[in-house]
N, C-alpha and C positions, 0 to 999 in steps of 0.2 A: 231409523228403521227398527221394528221389533226383531230382536235377535233370533226369534223362532221362525222368522220368514227366510232365513238365509239358507241357501242350499250349497253347500260347500262343493259338492261334486258336479254342479253346473245343471242339475235337473230342475230347471225353472217352472215348468208347468206343474209338476207335482208340489213344488214349494208354494206356488201361488194358491193353489187349493187349500193347502194347510193354513196359509195366512188368513183366507176368508173365514175359516172355521175359528181361528184364534181371534179375529176381529169380532165376530159374532158373540164369542163367549165374554169378551171384555165388555161389549155393548150390553149384554144382559146383566152383567154385574153393576153396570153404571145405572141402569134403570131401577133395579131392585134397591139400590141405595138412595134414590131420590125420594124427598119429603112429599112430592106431589103424587098422591096415590092414583090419580087419573092418568097422569102422564105415564106412570109406571104400569098401569094395566094396559094402556094402549100400546106401549112399547112391548110388553109381554105378548100382546096379541100378534103383533108383527113378528116377532121373533119366532113364535110358534109356527106362523106361516112359513117363514124361511126355512125352518127345520123340516116341515112337511115337504117343501120344494126339494130340500137336500136328499130326503129319504125316497123321493120318487125317482131318483137316478141311481144306478149302479155304475160308478165311473172307474175306468181303469185307464190310466194316462201312461202311456210309454214315452218317456221324454226323448227328445232329439237334442243333442248337446250342440249342434251346429246351427240348423235353420229349421223352420216349420216343414214337416215331412209331407210329401204328396201321398195321400192315401187312396188315390184313384178316384179323383172327382171331388174331394173335400178336404179341407184343412182344419186342424184345431188351431185356432188363433188365441194363443195364450194372452194376446192384448185385450180381446173382447170375451174372455171366459166368464167375467162377472163384472157387473156394473153396480157398485155400492150406492144406493140412493137413500132417501128418507124411510123407504119401506124396507130396507135391507134385502130386497129381492135378489135372486140369482138367476140369470139368463144363461143357458147353455146351449150352443149350437149343436144340433143333432140331425144332421142331413142324412140323406138315403146312402150317400157315398161310404160314410163311416160305418153304417150298419151293414153294407154289402161286404166291407172289408172285414167284418167280423170283430172289429176293435170295440164297438159300443153298441149295446142293445138296449134301446130306450124304453122297451115294453116290459121288461123283467130282468132277472139276474143275467149276469154275464154269461155269454155263450162259451166263453174260454177265459178262465181267470188267470191272469200272469202274476205269479207271485212277485213281489217287489222286495228288493234288498234294501231295507230301511236302515241298515247300520251305517253309522257314519263312516266315510272312506278313511283309510290310513294315509293321513297327510304327513306322516313323520318327516319325510324329506331330510335334508341336511340340518344338523343343529347348528343354527347360527347364533346361538346365545353365547355368553362368555364361557370360556373353559373352565371345567371343573378342576380347579388347582388344589382345592382343600386347604385346611389351615396349614400355615408355614410351620416347618419343623425348626422349632427354636432350641433344640437341644445342641450340645457341643458337637463340633464336627468330628467325624470318625477318622482320626489321623493314625490309628494304630500305635503299636509300641515302638519307640526308636530302636534303631538297630545299634547296639552298643558294642558289637564285636569288633575285632581288629580290622584295619582298613584292608580292602582287597587290592593287593599290590601285584596282582596278575598282570600278564602282557596287555597292552592297550587293545581295545575293540576298533579294528580298522574297518569295520563293515560299512559304515556310512557316517555322514556327519553327525556330531553331537550337538544337538541344539539345546542343551541343558545349560545350566549356569556355568560359566567359564571356569576352568581350572587355573587358579592363579599360580599355584606351586609355591616354591621358595623364592624369596626376593633375589634378584640378580645381582651377583658381586662382580667386581672387576677381575681382570686377568690374574690368575694365580691366587685369588681369594676364595674363602669358603664362608657359607652362611652357617654359623654355630650359635646356638641359643638364640640370641636376639640381635646379633651383630654380624657384620662381615669381618673375617679375621685372616690374617696371613699365617697359614699352617706351618710355614717355614720358620717361624720364630715365636709363635704364641705357645706359652708354657701350659695353658690350660687345654688347648687343642693342637697338639704338636703332630704335625704330618696328617692328622684327620680329626674329626670332631670326637670329643671325649677322651682323647688320649692326654692325660695330665702328667706333667713332669714333676709335680710336687714343688720341692725346693730347687730343683734342677733347672737349667734353662734349656729352651728349644732352639736348636741351631740346625738349619737345613732340614727341618722336619723330623729331627731326631732329638730326644731328651738327653741332655748332657748327664751321663752316669759314668763315674770313674771306676777303675778297676785297679789302679796303680797310683801310688802318691810318693812323693820325695820332697822333704823339707831340709833347708840348710841355711843357717845364719839369716833368716828373715825373708828367704824367698822359698815359695812352694810351687810345685807343678804336679799336675794330674793327668794321666793317660785316660782318654774318654772311650767309652764303649761306642763302637760304630765309626770312630775315626778322630784323629786329632789329639792335640795336647792343649790344656788351658793352664796358664801361670798367673801368679799374683804375688804381691809383696815388694821386697827391695830389688831395685833394678840398676844400680849403679854400674853393673858390669854388663848389662844387656842380657841378663839370664832369662828374662821373661820372654824374650823372643818376639816381641811385638814391633820390632824395627824402631824402638825408642830406648832411651834411658830413663824414662819416666816410672817411678815407683807407683803401684796401684794396689788398692785394698780390696779390689774385686776381680775375679778371673777374667782373663783376656786369652784369646786363642793365639797359639804360636803360629806365625806367619811361615808358609811353606810345608806344614803338615795337614793342611785342610784336606779331610776325607782319607788321610792315610790311616790304615789299621795299625795302631801301635800296641805293642806287647807291655812295655814297661818304660818308666822314665826315671831319671836320676839327675839330682842337681849337685853342683859343687860351688866353691867360692867364686870361680871365674867364669863358668859356663855350666851348660846343661846338655844332656844328650837323651835320646829315646832310641829304643830298639824296635823296629818294625816287626810286624807279623811275618813278613817274608825274608827276615834276617838281615836287612840292611840296618845301619846305624847312623842316625843324623845328629849333629851337635850344633849349637848356636851360642852367642855371647862373645866372651873373650875381649873385653874392652882393652884397647891398646895393644892388642895382639896377644894371643894365647895358643900355644901348640895343643892345648886341649881340643881344639876343633878337629884336629887329625887330618886336615887337607893339605898339609905341606906348606901353607902360607904363614906369614907372620902378622897378618891384619886381623881386625875384628870382623865378626859376621853377626848382625843382629836379627837374622831370620835363619830358619833351620836348613841344612843341605846335608846329604848323605856323604859318608866317608867311603871313597871308592874301593879301598882295599878290603873292607869287611862287608860282605854280602850274604853271610851264612850264619850269623850270630844265633845261638840258642840261649844264651845268657850274658848279662853284662852288669857293671856298676861303675859308679864314679866315686873317687876319693876327694880330698880337699882340692888337689891340683892335678890329678890324672885320671885316666879311665882305663878299664880293661875289658875285654869281651871273649867269651868262649865260643869257639867255632865248632861246627858240625862234627869236625874231625876229632874234638877233644883238645884241640890246641888252644893255648892261652896267648892272646895278644893285647899288649898295653901300649899307651901313649900318653904324652902330656909334659909337664914342666918338671924341673929338677927335683928328683926324689932320692930317698936314701936307699939305693940298691934295688929298687923295684923292677928295673929293666934288666937286672942281672949284673954280673961282674964286668960286662963289656962296656957299660956306659952308665953315667950318672943321669944323663939327659941334658937338656930337654929332647924329647922324642916328638917331632912335628908329624910323623905318620906312625901308625901302628907297627910294633916290633913283636917277634914271637919270643915268649919266654921259654928258655931252655932248662933242662934238668928237672923237669916235674912230669909225673905220670899223667894220662889223659884226665881232663878236667870236666866236671859236669855242672859246677856252680862256682861263682867267684864273689868275694866281698872285698871292696876297696876301703880301708880305713883313713885316718888322717894322713899317715906317712908309711903305711905298710899295707901288705895284700895277704889275704888267706883264700885258698882255693880248695874246693872238695874234690877228692879223687876217690877211686875204689879203695885205696889204702887208708882213707880217712882225710882229715884236713891237713893242708901244708900251708905254712906261712913264711914270710920273709919281709925284710925292710927294717925300719928303726925299731929298737927292742929295749928302750931304757927301763921299761916297767916289767919286762918278762911276758909282754903281751903275745909274743910268738909262740909261746908254749914250748919251747925247746928245753926247758929246765934251767935256763940261766937268762941273764938280761943284757947280753951283749948283741951289738948290731949284727946283722946277717943279710948279705946280698945275694945269698943262695937259698932257694926254697928248701924247706925241711919240714918233716911231719911233726905234728903236736904229739907230746908225749903224755901218758897217764890217763887217757880217755878209757872209761871201763866198758864201753859198748860202741858198736858201730854208730857213725853220725850220719844224719840225713840233711843237715843244713849248718852252715857256719856264718858268723857274722863279725866283722872287724869294726870296732868303734874307734875312740879317740885313744884311750890308754888301757882298755880291757877288751877281751875277746870272749865270745860265747858260741856254744855249739848245742845243737839238738840232737840227743840220742834217739835211737830206733824206738825205745820204750816210751818216749815222750817226756823223759826227764831232760833237764837243761843243766849245763856245765859252763862255768866262767873261770877265766884266769887273767892274770895282769894286775892292774892297779885297782884296789878296793878302798876308796875314800870316804864315800857316802852311803855305803850299803849296796852299791851296784851289783854285787855277786848274789844278794837275796839269801845269804846264809844266816842272817841275824847278827852278824858281826858289824860293829859300829866304828871301831878303831881303824885308823888308815894303815894299810899294809900292802905289800907286793906279794902276790902269790903266783908263781911262775908255772904252776901245775893246776890242772883243772879241779874246781870245787863245785859240788852239786848245789843247785838251786833249791831251796826248801819251801814248804807250805804253799805249793801251787799244783792245780790239776795237771793232767797230762796235756802237754803243749804240742802244737803243730807248727809253731813258728816262733822265732825269737830274733830280737834285733838289739845289739850293743850300740849305745850312743854315747854322748859326752856325759860321763859321770852317772848315767842311768841305764836301765835296761827295760825292754818291754816284750811281752809275748802274747800270743793268742792261743787259748786253750782249744780242745777238741770240739767245745760247743759254740765257739765263735766269741767267747768273752775275751776281752783285752785286760791285761794286767800289766802294771808298771811298778818299778821299785828303784831306790837310790835317791840322788839328790833332786830337790823339788823346788828350786827357785822359781818364783812367778806362777807356781802351780802347775809346772810343765807335765807332772805325771797324770794330771786330770782325774785325781782322786777326791776332789772337793776340799782340798786343804793345801797348805804350803809347807807342810812338815815332811822332812825326809822319811823315806820308808825303807827299812832294812830288810823287810820281807815283802814279797809280791803284794800288791793291793789292787783291788778291783777298780777299773777305770769307769767312771759313772756314765751310763748311757751308751757305752761302746760294746753293743751286742751285735752279733751276726757280723763280725769284723773278718775281712778277706785280705786286707794288707795294712801294713803299719810302717811309719818312718817317724824318727826322732833325732834331734839335734841338740845343740847347747841351750837353745832358748825355747824351742816349741816341740810338740808332738802332734801327729795327724794320724787318722784312722779312717780307712774306706770300708764302708758297710756293704752288705750283699746287695742292698737296693741301689747302690752307686752313689749314695751320699758320702760326703767327706766331713769329718769332724775334726777340730783342732783345739788344742789347749796350750797354755803357756803365756810367754810374755807379748806375743802378737807383735813382734818388732816389725815396724814398717808395714803393717797390714798383712802378716803372714798368715793369718787365720781366715781371710778371705770373706770376712763378714761385714766389710765396709767401714770397720773401725780399727783403731790401734789400742784397744783396751785389753789388758791382760785378763785371761780366764783360767780359773782353777778347775773348771769342769768344761768338757769339750762343748763347743758350739759349731752349729752348721755353717759350712761354707755357702755363701749366697751366690749362686750362679748368675 
């Protein structure tokens, strides 16, 4: 069908009339294009007749979109409105009913012209075509800038379920363990994460979540012990008498804890040939060792004890020290009590010993500090230092070299004394000015006066060429001190490099100890010297007899090495 005959709005009567006109136009064009002039002329004639017929009617068709309308006696039959034959005539029904209705006037112009809306209807309706999606956006996704700020560690949002990615958190470790760095660790004994992640102990060991840092040290004939900040004592070295306190007689070149002092706050520790003792912060004193039985244990028994136990009589000590075979403690009252094996008059004129329990020393003013030597004792009083015991070298400072079983004051000191130290055959004291003084036997330069010849000096001589001191220790044939800046100095005999000055030559003047800065405690004996630093580390130099340096070896060192906890 020709597309011009289509009536989209359903008005088919009007559409059919339009089609007739369209067909006539097409037929005219066909005739004019034919080569047969006769046929063309004939056709043109008929076409003119048809047009005359068309012009003889004024037609106004009001379409009915449902069925032919009854106009009062006549109908317009759209099926018979035209019959196209060979003459292209047009027959239109024109009955009286239609004229009466005023719809069609066959004799002239329309009685009433009804304008027709010939605009095509708006058939937009729903757009069923494909959606207009436009070209795809091929650019990079808009993800914004990442949030590089610190994580939001605020309280959790408990408002509703979080359907985001699961929070996996830190890996789960077993009971008592922590996730630190990349592994589960035991914070009770991990030296890199002691007690908590990131708390490193350096060269110290971690025990029960605390870094082992020493604040007191004592060394004698191959055995060394250190009091640990936070509690307990660790010992190492020669253990033939049980002085290491680990319930064995096995010597060790690395520190081990003393059994019985776990968690006990210890003020200071001191070792002897047969046993060792520690003074608790609360004033008790505990001792251990004594292989074969030693009265130095102070508990009234004759047996050995390889673990620490307190002495029942002493419960208010403020200072204490051990000698070769005995010990003494200063009580809160200022009284001095001593106990141990047979000694040369140290218990007073009443007895030579042994003393299996502490006894009070008579005939001495109130004491603030005590130092026990090999076979004699010195105690600091408000009147200055007092000494008694064996006196073969004049080390008691009485001005003569005879034995004394009664305490007596040291003579010849030019100023008040703040500290006193009894060694093997010489004694030293620290004056209030920071100057140091020594007396007794000077064989290897232990007086620090520059004198190299062997001599007995029963009265104090001043130590030369050393800064102001805050601590001094008289040892076997040598002396060590700490200056006001924490630097350690040593002088005297230097076998095995025991002075720690980087050589094995004797020193008649004080020499600086290599690497011993920020020193807070010091101890020296016949074979070794040890130093405690402010950070709790312990350094040792000398023979390293039976592992006394605690570095896992028995190699001598003429410069101090770290104890390896």
